[in-house]
VEXDREN-2710 file (C-alpha; in Angstrom, 1 decimal):
% VEXDREN-2710
k/r/px/py/pz
1/MET/54.7/93.3/153.3
2/PHE/55.5/93.1/149.4
3/TYR/57.0/96.5/148.2
4/GLN/57.5/97.5/144.6
5/PHE/61.3/96.5/144.4
6/ASP/60.2/93.1/145.7
7/LEU/59.3/92.1/142.5
8/VAL/62.6/93.3/141.1
9/ILE/64.1/90.1/143.7
10/GLU/61.5/87.6/143.1
11/THR/62.4/87.9/139.3
12/ASN/65.8/88.0/139.8
13/LYS/65.3/84.9/141.9
14/LEU/63.5/83.3/139.1
15/VAL/65.6/84.3/136.1
16/ASN/69.0/83.2/138.0
17/ARG/67.8/79.9/138.3
18/PHE/66.2/78.9/135.0
19/GLU/68.4/81.1/132.0
20/ALA/65.5/80.2/129.9
21/ASN/64.3/83.0/127.5
22/SER/60.4/82.1/128.5
23/PHE/61.2/83.1/131.9
24/LYS/62.7/85.9/130.9
25/VAL/59.8/87.7/128.5
26/ILE/57.3/86.8/131.4
27/THR/59.2/88.8/133.9
28/GLU/59.7/91.9/131.6
29/ILE/55.7/91.7/130.9
30/MET/55.4/91.8/134.6
31/ASP/57.7/94.9/135.0
32/GLU/56.0/96.8/132.4
33/PHE/53.0/97.3/134.8
34/LYS/53.3/100.2/136.9
35/ASP/50.1/100.0/139.1
36/PRO/51.6/99.2/143.1
37/ASN/48.9/96.6/143.3
38/VAL/49.9/94.8/140.3
39/ARG/53.3/94.9/141.3
40/VAL/52.5/93.2/144.5
41/LEU/50.3/90.6/143.4
42/PHE/52.9/89.5/140.7
43/ALA/55.7/89.7/143.4
44/ARG/54.0/87.5/145.5
45/LEU/53.0/84.8/142.6
46/LEU/56.9/84.8/141.8
47/ASN/57.7/84.3/145.4
48/ASP/55.2/81.4/146.0
49/LEU/56.7/79.9/142.7
50/ASN/60.3/80.5/144.0
51/VAL/59.6/78.7/147.7
52/LYS/58.5/75.6/146.0
53/ILE/61.1/75.7/143.7
54/GLU/63.8/76.1/146.5
55/VAL/62.1/73.1/148.4
56/ILE/62.4/70.7/145.2
57/ASP/65.8/71.7/144.3
58/ASN/66.9/70.7/148.0
59/PHE/64.8/67.8/147.6
60/PHE/66.3/66.5/144.5
61/ASN/69.9/67.7/145.4
62/ASP/70.2/65.3/148.3
63/VAL/68.5/62.1/146.7
64/LEU/69.8/62.2/143.2
65/PRO/72.8/60.6/142.0
66/GLU/75.7/62.1/140.8
67/ASP/75.4/61.2/137.3
68/GLU/75.3/64.7/135.4
69/ASP/72.8/63.1/132.4
70/ILE/70.1/62.4/135.1
71/ARG/70.1/65.7/136.9
72/ARG/70.1/67.7/133.9
73/ASN/67.3/65.7/132.5
74/THR/65.4/66.3/136.1
75/LYS/66.2/70.4/135.9
76/SER/64.6/70.0/132.6
77/ILE/61.3/68.8/133.5
78/ILE/61.2/71.1/136.9
79/LYS/61.7/73.7/134.2
80/GLU/58.9/72.2/132.1
81/LYS/56.5/71.8/134.9
82/PHE/57.2/75.3/136.2
83/LEU/57.0/77.0/133.3
84/ASP/53.7/75.4/132.5
85/ARG/52.4/76.4/135.9
86/LEU/53.5/80.2/135.8
87/TYR/52.2/80.7/132.2
88/SER/48.7/79.1/133.3
89/LEU/48.5/81.6/136.2
90/MET/49.4/84.8/133.9
91/ASN/47.2/83.6/131.6
92/VAL/44.2/83.7/134.0
93/ILE/45.7/87.1/135.7
94/MET/46.0/89.0/132.5
95/PHE/42.5/87.5/131.4
96/GLU/40.9/89.2/134.7
97/MET/42.7/92.3/133.7
98/GLY/41.4/92.4/130.5
99/TYR/44.6/91.6/128.4
100/ASN/45.4/88.6/126.0
101/PHE/48.8/87.2/127.8
102/ALA/49.3/84.3/124.9
103/GLU/49.6/87.3/122.2
104/ILE/51.6/89.5/124.5
105/PHE/53.8/86.5/125.2
106/ASP/54.4/85.9/121.8
107/TYR/55.4/89.4/121.0
108/HIS/57.7/89.7/123.6
109/TYR/59.4/86.3/122.9
110/TRP/59.8/86.5/119.4
111/GLU/61.3/90.1/119.7
112/ASN/63.5/88.8/122.1
113/MET/65.0/85.6/120.1
114/GLN/64.9/88.3/116.9
115/SER/67.4/90.6/119.0
116/PHE/69.6/87.5/120.4
117/ILE/69.8/86.0/116.5
118/LYS/71.1/89.8/115.8
119/LYS/73.9/89.4/118.4
120/LEU/74.9/86.3/117.3
121/TRP/75.2/87.6/113.5
122/ALA/77.0/90.7/114.5
123/ALA/79.4/88.8/116.4
124/MET/79.6/85.8/113.6
125/PRO/83.1/86.9/111.5
126/GLU/85.1/87.4/114.6
127/ASP/83.3/84.3/116.1
128/LYS/83.2/86.1/119.3
129/ALA/81.2/85.3/122.7
130/VAL/78.0/86.0/123.1
131/PRO/76.2/86.3/126.8
132/GLY/73.3/83.8/127.0
133/ALA/74.6/81.7/124.1
134/MET/76.4/78.4/124.1
135/LYS/76.9/78.1/120.7
136/GLY/78.0/80.8/117.7
137/PHE/75.2/81.5/114.9
138/LYS/77.5/79.2/112.6
139/HIS/77.3/76.6/114.8
140/LEU/73.6/77.1/115.3
141/PHE/72.9/76.9/111.9
142/GLU/75.3/74.0/111.5
143/ASP/72.9/71.8/114.0
144/PHE/69.9/72.5/112.1
145/HIS/71.1/72.4/108.7
146/ASP/72.2/68.9/109.7
147/GLN/69.1/67.8/111.4
148/VAL/66.6/69.6/108.8
149/VAL/68.1/70.3/105.5
150/ALA/70.0/67.3/105.1
151/LYS/67.1/65.1/105.6
152/TYR/64.5/67.5/103.9
153/PRO/66.4/69.4/101.2
154/THR/63.3/70.5/99.7
155/VAL/62.1/72.4/102.4
156/MET/64.8/75.0/102.2
157/VAL/66.7/74.3/99.3
158/LYS/66.0/74.8/95.3
159/GLN/67.6/74.5/92.1
160/LEU/68.5/77.8/90.0
161/ARG/66.0/76.8/87.3
162/ASP/62.8/77.1/90.0
163/VAL/63.9/80.6/91.4
164/GLY/61.8/82.1/88.3
165/SER/62.5/84.9/86.0
166/MET/66.1/87.0/86.6
167/TYR/66.8/90.3/85.7
168/ARG/69.6/92.5/86.1
169/CYS/70.4/96.3/85.2
170/ARG/73.0/98.8/84.6
171/SER/72.2/102.8/85.9
172/TRP/74.4/104.0/83.0
173/CYS/74.8/103.1/79.0
174/VAL/75.8/100.0/78.2
175/ASN/75.2/100.5/74.5
176/ASP/73.7/97.4/73.6
177/ASP/76.5/95.2/74.7
178/TYR/75.4/92.5/76.8
179/ASN/78.7/91.6/78.3
180/LEU/78.7/94.7/80.1
181/MET/76.0/93.1/82.3
182/ILE/78.4/90.7/83.8
183/PRO/80.1/91.9/86.4
184/ASP/83.9/92.9/86.4
185/LYS/86.1/91.6/89.5
186/LYS/88.5/94.9/89.0
187/TYR/85.2/96.8/89.7
188/VAL/83.6/95.0/92.3
189/LYS/83.0/96.5/95.8
190/ASP/80.6/97.3/98.7
191/ASN/78.2/94.4/98.0
192/ARG/76.4/92.4/100.7
193/TRP/78.0/88.9/100.2
194/ASN/81.4/89.3/98.4
195/PRO/84.0/90.8/99.3
196/ASP/86.0/93.5/97.2
197/GLY/87.3/92.2/94.1
198/VAL/85.2/89.0/94.2
199/ALA/82.7/89.2/91.4
200/TYR/79.3/87.1/92.3
201/LEU/76.4/87.4/90.1
202/TYR/73.4/89.6/91.9
203/LEU/70.0/89.4/90.4
204/ALA/66.3/90.2/91.1
205/CYS/64.2/87.1/90.9
206/GLY/60.6/86.2/90.8
207/GLU/57.5/85.6/88.9
208/LEU/56.8/87.6/85.8
209/ASN/52.9/87.8/86.7
210/GLU/52.9/91.2/88.9
211/SER/52.8/94.1/87.7
212/TYR/54.5/97.5/89.3
213/ASP/53.0/100.2/86.9
214/GLY/52.0/98.8/84.1
215/THR/55.3/99.3/82.3
216/VAL/57.7/97.2/84.8
217/ASN/57.0/94.3/86.6
218/MET/57.9/93.5/90.0
219/VAL/61.0/91.8/89.5
220/GLN/62.4/94.4/87.1
221/LYS/61.1/97.2/89.9
222/THR/63.3/94.9/92.5
223/CYS/66.1/95.5/90.5
224/PHE/65.8/99.5/89.9
225/GLU/65.4/99.7/93.8
226/GLU/68.5/97.9/94.2
227/ILE/70.8/100.2/92.4
228/ARG/69.2/103.2/93.7
229/LEU/67.7/104.4/90.4
230/LYS/67.9/108.5/90.8
231/ASP/65.4/111.0/89.1
232/GLY/66.4/112.0/85.8
233/SER/68.5/108.5/85.2
234/GLU/68.5/106.2/82.7
235/VAL/69.1/102.6/83.1
236/ALA/69.2/99.4/81.0
237/ILE/68.0/96.3/82.0
238/CYS/68.1/92.8/80.6
239/GLU/66.6/89.2/81.4
240/PHE/69.2/86.6/82.6
241/LEU/68.9/82.6/81.8
242/PRO/70.2/79.5/84.0
243/VAL/73.3/77.9/82.6
244/LYS/73.9/75.5/85.6
245/LYS/70.3/74.9/86.2
246/ASP/70.8/72.1/88.8
247/ALA/72.5/75.3/90.7
248/LYS/72.2/74.3/94.4
249/ILE/70.7/77.3/96.0
250/ILE/69.6/77.9/99.5
251/ASP/66.1/80.0/100.1
252/LEU/66.4/82.4/103.4
253/CYS/63.6/84.8/102.0
254/TYR/61.0/84.2/104.3
255/GLU/59.4/87.6/105.1
256/ASP/56.0/86.4/104.6
257/VAL/56.2/83.7/107.7
258/ASP/53.8/84.7/110.6
259/ILE/56.3/83.8/113.3
260/SER/53.4/83.4/116.2
261/LYS/51.1/82.1/113.9
262/LEU/53.9/79.4/113.1
263/SER/54.9/78.8/116.6
264/ARG/51.5/77.8/118.0
265/GLU/51.2/75.5/114.6
266/LEU/54.1/73.7/115.6
267/LYS/52.4/72.3/118.7
268/GLU/49.3/70.8/116.4
269/PRO/49.5/68.1/114.6
270/PRO/48.4/68.1/111.0
271/GLU/44.5/68.1/110.8
272/GLU/44.6/66.2/107.2
273/TYR/46.4/63.2/108.6
274/ALA/44.5/62.9/111.9
275/GLN/41.4/62.7/109.6
276/ILE/43.0/59.8/107.6
277/ILE/43.4/58.0/110.7
278/LEU/40.0/58.6/111.5
279/ASP/39.1/57.0/108.2
280/VAL/40.9/54.2/108.3
281/ILE/39.8/53.3/111.7
282/ASN/36.2/53.9/110.9
283/GLY/36.6/51.8/107.7
284/SER/38.2/49.0/109.4
285/SER/35.8/46.7/111.6
286/HIS/38.7/44.8/112.7
287/ILE/40.3/48.0/114.2
288/THR/37.1/50.1/115.2
289/ARG/36.2/46.3/117.4
290/LYS/39.8/46.8/118.9
291/MET/39.3/50.2/120.0
292/LYS/36.1/49.9/120.8
293/ARG/37.3/47.0/123.4
294/LEU/40.4/49.1/124.9
295/VAL/37.7/52.0/125.4
296/LYS/35.4/49.2/127.5
297/GLU/37.9/47.3/129.3
298/ASN/40.3/50.2/130.3
299/THR/40.3/53.2/132.4
300/LYS/41.3/56.8/130.2
301/ASP/44.9/56.7/130.9
302/GLU/45.1/53.0/130.5
303/PHE/43.6/53.3/127.2
304/SER/46.0/56.1/126.3
305/LYS/49.2/53.8/127.3
306/LYS/47.3/50.7/125.5
307/ALA/46.2/52.6/121.8
308/GLY/49.0/54.4/121.5
309/PRO/51.3/51.4/120.2
310/GLU/48.1/50.7/117.8
311/LEU/47.7/53.9/116.5
312/LYS/51.5/53.8/115.8
313/LYS/51.4/50.8/114.6
314/LEU/48.7/52.2/111.8
315/MET/50.5/55.6/111.2
316/GLN/53.8/53.7/110.1
317/GLU/51.9/51.4/107.9
318/LEU/49.8/54.1/106.3
319/GLY/53.4/56.1/106.1
320/LEU/52.3/59.0/108.1
321/ASP/54.7/59.2/110.7
322/LYS/57.3/60.5/107.8
323/LYS/54.9/62.7/106.4
324/ILE/54.0/64.3/109.7
325/GLU/57.6/64.2/110.6
326/GLU/58.7/66.0/107.8
327/VAL/55.2/68.7/108.1
328/VAL/57.2/69.1/111.8
329/TYR/60.5/69.8/110.4
330/SER/59.1/72.3/107.6
331/ARG/57.6/74.2/110.2
332/THR/60.4/74.2/112.2
333/SER/62.8/75.2/109.9
334/SER/60.3/78.1/108.2
335/LEU/59.9/79.5/111.6
336/LEU/64.0/79.4/112.5
337/LEU/64.5/80.7/108.7
338/GLY/61.5/83.2/109.2
339/LEU/63.6/84.6/112.7
340/ILE/66.6/84.8/110.5
341/ASP/65.0/86.5/107.9
342/GLU/63.2/88.9/110.2
343/SER/66.1/89.6/112.4
344/ILE/69.5/90.0/109.8
345/PHE/68.0/91.5/106.7
346/GLU/68.0/95.1/107.1
347/VAL/68.6/98.3/104.6
348/VAL/72.2/99.4/105.0
349/ASP/73.7/102.6/103.7
350/LYS/76.9/104.0/103.3
351/THR/76.0/107.0/104.9
352/ASP/75.2/105.5/108.3
353/ASP/77.9/102.6/107.4
354/PRO/80.7/104.2/105.9
355/GLU/82.9/101.2/106.5
356/LEU/80.0/98.7/105.6
357/LYS/80.7/96.6/109.1
358/ALA/76.9/95.4/108.6
359/TYR/78.1/93.4/105.7
360/LEU/80.8/91.4/107.5
361/PRO/78.5/88.5/108.9
362/PHE/77.1/88.1/105.2
363/ARG/80.5/87.9/103.8
364/ALA/81.0/85.5/105.9
365/PHE/78.3/83.2/106.1
366/SER/78.3/83.1/102.4
367/GLN/81.7/81.6/102.6
368/TYR/80.3/79.2/104.9
369/LEU/77.7/78.3/102.7
370/ILE/80.1/77.6/99.6
371/GLU/82.0/75.1/102.0
372/LYS/78.7/73.6/102.5
373/GLY/78.3/72.9/98.6
374/TYR/75.7/76.0/97.8
375/ASP/75.8/77.8/94.4
376/GLY/73.8/80.9/95.7
377/ILE/71.2/82.7/98.2
378/VAL/67.6/83.5/97.4
379/TYR/66.7/86.6/100.2
380/ARG/64.7/89.5/100.5
381/SER/65.1/93.2/98.9
382/THR/65.5/95.0/101.9
383/ARG/65.6/98.1/99.5
384/MET/61.8/96.8/98.3
385/ASN/61.1/97.0/101.8
386/LYS/62.1/100.5/102.2
387/VAL/59.7/102.0/99.8
388/GLY/57.0/99.4/101.3
389/LEU/57.1/96.6/98.8
390/SER/58.1/93.3/98.6
391/GLY/60.8/91.9/96.2
392/LYS/63.7/88.9/95.9
393/ASN/67.0/88.7/94.9
394/ILE/69.4/86.1/93.9
395/VAL/73.4/86.0/94.5
396/LEU/75.0/83.3/92.7
397/PHE/78.9/82.7/93.8
398/ASP/79.9/81.7/90.5
399/LYS/78.6/84.2/87.7
400/THR/78.7/81.9/84.9
401/HIS/75.9/79.7/86.3
402/ALA/73.4/82.4/84.6
403/THR/73.9/84.5/81.6
404/TYR/71.7/86.9/79.5
405/LYS/69.1/86.2/76.9
406/GLU/70.0/87.9/74.1
407/GLY/67.2/90.1/72.4
408/THR/65.5/91.3/75.9
409/MET/67.5/94.6/76.6
410/LYS/65.5/97.7/77.6
411/LYS/66.1/100.9/78.6
412/TYR/64.2/103.1/80.7
413/LYS/64.3/106.6/81.9
414/TYR/63.3/107.2/86.0
415/SER/61.7/110.4/85.9
416/SER/59.5/111.9/88.9
417/GLY/58.5/108.1/90.2
418/GLN/57.6/106.9/86.6
419/TYR/59.6/104.8/84.2
420/ILE/59.5/105.5/80.8
421/GLU/60.8/103.2/78.1
422/PHE/62.6/104.4/74.8
423/SER/61.6/103.1/71.8
END
């Protein structure tokens, strides 16, 4: 007879056998149900699965050669097969219970991934080991960088000329002296990306087509939020222009990415490319006759095997194989960067974090990016998020890569939530 704790026993067996986040997520979802009858149902399901896994493990342990690659690949296949089986069964069971398992799974899965990335991120400065991680954050990013960014730099890399308008402000009187808008290393401290005494240039950036209140635009508003403008304060702000227009900027601002939607799209081929292939086939009597003959002369499985090479050749001739590869890489990079964005960019206040330990990973990562040849980073404004808005910032590692635009300085007084411009 199954008791409630049997679910815990069967869960531990499964999770210990497969060190994969997907299995862990499914068992966490099971454990959320406290109804004894439901827990018994889940326990029986896992018990049946675990018995089958044990039988297969014993069989393959006896027949497989000692070659580690073969054993590793076999275990990977077993994992995928049982994961698909468990996912399908949970989908049916929870549908009958009135739940959408796919949505619940996505929510838990990406929440776990964000938690894992946060642990890797926090451990980066001291390069500490994180349970469940084969590599640290920098090593994982390095792999991603070499496989995706190096091949398709336009996915997440832009030039300084392309980041939009840039503004910087100061919350004290600058007496129309534009030079006071340039940071001085003697006074630089408590910043996100740079160690104290190293002057990076921080700017708000973006398009000017969105107004905040009719007086200031959203880029200016981002500036004001970043300096924690208080009621009654006076502030000066001016526009900045790129000097090194081709400065290499990495874009880490992905707050608008729908992670669950993007993860589903990864499994789907781009529809527009599939339509192109169909149009080409329909427009070519030679290819159409060939495909019809393959359909007529072969079973469904045989057709798939024989038509595959023909379609692959056709895609290569049309250049679609490269285009589809780029779409997949773009989706993959957006997914990973969206996860990083959601995981690491949080509001940091000295009142809660007096030593600003939360900034240490950012400073370590900026040094890594400098070594990789980057000139700056676009990232989201957590201060704007705190007031329910969206904004972007850019940090330039060399403060001479942008400079103030003469004649653009404006002064405002912030009072009762409004920005009043001085004439």
